[in-house]
N, C-alpha and C positions, 0 to 999 in steps of 0.2 A: 181779283175778286175771289177766286177759288182759294187762294192761299189764306186770305183773311177768314173766309167761311170755315175752312178746316181748323184754323186756330181756335175757333169758338166751339167746335164739335166736341173737343175733349172735356169741356165743362158741362156737358149735358148727357144725361142717360135717362132711360125710362124702363122701369121694371113693371111687368104685368102684375096686377094684384095677386098676391099669394106666391109669387115666384121666389122671393127671398126665403120664405119658410120651406118651400119644397126643395130648393137647392140645399139648404142647411140640413134638412132631414135625409135627403138622398146621399149627401156626402159622407154620412156616417156608415153607409153600406157599400157605396160605389165610388169609383174614381171618376170625377167629372172633368170634362174638358170643354173649352170653347174653341171653335174653329172660325176664323174670320178672314175676310179679304180686305179689311180696313187697314189704315195706317197703323204701324206698330205702336208708336208713342201715344197716339190718340186712343186706341183701344185699351192699352194698358191703363191709362189714366181713368178712362170711363169705367173699367171693371173695378179698379180700386175705389173710386168714388161711390160706386153702387153698393159696396160692401160684400160683393161676391168673391173677391180674390181669395180669402182664407179657405174657401170651400172647394177650390179648383185644384186639380192635379197639375194642369198646364194650360196654356193658351197657345194654340197653333195658328200660324199666319200663312195664309195661302197667297203666294205671289204669282203674278201672271207670267 
């Protein structure tokens, strides 16, 4: 069940209202990073689908 749940996670993301505009604006002046403890492939796809990827310097994955 968990494996199937995780397969659907990559297809969903949620941005807080105004987040895209703020990230876009900040990226012109600052290097932006995301730090996540999520599954690598899932998080990469979610970030790409959200449209934030071009504004990020890097995505860092925290492993247990």
